[in-house]
C-alpha positions as CSV (number, residue, x, y, z in Angstrom):
1,V,-14.5,6.7,49.9
2,K,-16.6,9.2,51.8
3,C,-20.0,9.5,50.8
4,K,-24.0,11.0,52.0
5,V,-26.3,8.7,52.4
6,K,-29.6,10.0,53.1
7,V,-32.4,7.9,54.0
8,Y,-36.2,8.1,53.2
9,Q,-39.1,6.8,55.0
10,L,-42.9,6.4,53.5
11,E,-45.3,7.9,55.3
12,D,-48.0,6.2,56.9
13,L,-51.4,6.9,55.8
14,T,-54.6,6.1,58.1
15,E,-57.8,4.7,56.1
16,D,-59.5,7.6,56.0
17,Q,-56.5,9.8,53.8
18,I,-55.8,7.1,51.7
19,S,-59.8,8.0,50.6
20,T,-60.1,11.1,50.3
21,G,-57.4,10.4,47.7
22,L,-54.2,11.2,49.5
23,V,-50.6,9.9,48.0
24,A,-48.3,8.6,50.5
25,R,-44.6,10.5,50.5
26,Y,-41.2,10.1,50.9
27,L,-39.8,11.7,54.0
28,D,-36.4,12.7,54.7
29,M,-35.6,10.9,58.3
30,A,-33.3,13.5,59.3
31,M,-35.6,16.1,59.2
32,L,-38.5,14.1,60.8
33,K,-36.4,13.7,63.8
34,E,-36.2,17.8,64.1
35,G,-39.7,17.9,63.5
36,K,-39.7,19.0,59.6
37,E,-41.7,17.3,56.7
38,V,-38.9,17.5,53.7
39,E,-40.7,15.3,50.9
40,Y,-38.2,13.5,48.2
41,D,-37.2,15.7,45.0
42,M,-37.1,12.9,42.9
43,P,-33.7,15.1,40.5
44,D,-34.6,15.1,36.9
45,V,-32.5,12.9,35.0
46,N,-33.1,15.0,31.5
47,E,-31.7,17.9,32.3
48,S,-29.7,19.5,30.1
49,Y,-26.3,20.3,31.3
50,P,-24.4,23.0,29.3
51,A,-22.1,21.7,26.3
52,K,-18.6,21.9,27.3
53,D,-16.0,22.4,24.0
54,I,-13.4,19.1,24.1
55,E,-10.6,18.1,21.7
56,I,-10.9,14.6,20.4
57,R,-7.4,13.4,19.2
58,V,-7.0,9.7,17.4
59,Y,-4.0,8.6,16.9
60,L,-3.6,7.2,13.0
61,L,-1.2,4.1,12.9
62,K,-1.3,1.9,9.7
63,A,-3.1,-0.2,7.6
64,F,-2.6,-3.6,6.6
65,Q,-2.9,-5.3,3.5
66,I,-5.5,-3.4,2.0
67,T,-6.6,-4.3,-1.5
68,P,-6.2,-2.6,-4.5
69,V,-9.7,-0.7,-6.0
70,E,-8.5,-0.5,-9.0
71,S,-5.3,-2.8,-11.3
72,K,-2.5,-0.2,-11.2
73,P,0.9,-0.3,-10.0
74,V,1.5,-0.1,-6.3
75,N,2.4,3.6,-6.4
76,M,-0.5,4.5,-8.1
77,H,-2.5,4.1,-4.9
78,F,-3.2,7.2,-3.0
79,N,-4.7,6.3,0.7
80,T,-6.2,9.0,2.7
81,V,-7.7,8.8,5.8
82,R,-11.1,11.0,6.8
83,M,-12.9,11.3,10.1
84,T,-16.6,12.5,11.0
85,L,-17.8,13.7,14.0
86,G,-21.3,15.1,13.8
87,L,-20.9,18.0,11.9
88,E,-17.2,17.8,12.1
89,E,-14.5,17.0,9.8
90,W,-11.2,16.1,9.5
91,D,-9.3,15.0,6.1
92,W,-5.9,13.6,5.7
93,Q,-5.3,16.0,3.0
94,W,-5.8,19.3,4.7
95,E,-2.4,18.7,6.2
96,Y,-0.4,15.6,4.5
97,D,0.1,14.4,1.5
98,P,-1.7,10.9,0.6
99,V,0.3,7.8,1.3
100,A,1.2,5.5,-1.9
101,A,1.2,2.0,-0.6
102,L,-0.7,-1.2,-0.2
103,N,0.2,-0.7,3.6
104,P,0.1,2.9,4.3
105,Q,1.8,3.6,7.6
106,F,0.4,7.0,8.6
107,Y,1.9,7.6,12.3
108,R,0.1,10.8,12.8
109,C,-2.6,12.6,15.1
110,A,-5.7,13.7,14.1
111,K,-7.6,16.2,16.1
112,I,-11.4,17.7,16.1
113,K,-13.3,19.7,18.1
114,A,-16.4,18.6,19.7
115,K,-18.9,19.8,22.6
116,L,-19.8,17.4,25.3
117,P,-22.5,16.6,25.7
118,G,-22.7,16.1,21.5
119,P,-22.8,13.4,18.5
120,S,-21.4,10.4,20.1
121,Q,-20.4,8.6,16.7
122,L,-17.1,8.7,15.3
123,H,-16.4,7.6,11.4
124,I,-13.3,6.6,10.5
125,G,-12.8,6.3,6.6
126,L,-9.6,5.4,4.3
127,F,-10.2,6.3,1.0
128,N,-8.2,5.6,-1.8
129,I,-7.9,8.5,-4.2
130,G,-6.6,7.3,-7.2
131,E,-3.7,10.0,-8.6
132,P,-4.1,13.2,-7.4
133,G,-3.9,15.9,-10.0
134,L,-4.9,19.1,-10.6
135,I,-8.9,18.3,-11.6
136,Q,-9.2,16.7,-8.1
137,Q,-7.4,19.6,-6.3
138,I,-10.1,21.7,-8.2
139,F,-13.5,19.4,-7.8
140,G,-12.4,17.6,-4.7
141,G,-12.5,14.6,-6.0
142,E,-13.7,11.8,-2.6
143,G,-11.9,8.7,-4.3
144,M,-13.5,5.1,-3.3
145,E,-13.7,4.0,0.3
146,I,-11.7,1.2,0.8
147,G,-13.0,0.8,4.6
148,E,-14.9,2.2,7.5
149,T,-14.9,2.2,11.0
150,V,-17.3,3.7,13.9
151,V,-16.4,4.0,16.9
152,D,-19.4,5.3,19.6
């Protein structure tokens, strides 16, 4: 690994200079050898960087031993996944049918557009939407949340 290291030396001040209010500076030693006084410039750590568009992929595999939220037969439990990152959202139902099982196997990839730097918490929630029907298609019922995890 190659790197460039700059060495700085604290300026020596006399008693008279200190009494007048001068503050010692850190000077670049390489420039001092050339007879130039170049002061150390502290970089701004809060400098804003331009936002970059990225795509986040989450691979959804399986959920194990989901506790039924209602006392219905197993084939009546329709599971779906919803992810949120800041204002961006992805819902399983937009692309796929709900999975009817207590141990659902999803095996799909979800993609969310985001900006870097940007929101840092990805919320992944598993929902039981009940029996999908016309009412949920019209009103967009959310269903009951089974569980959620947050990735930071």
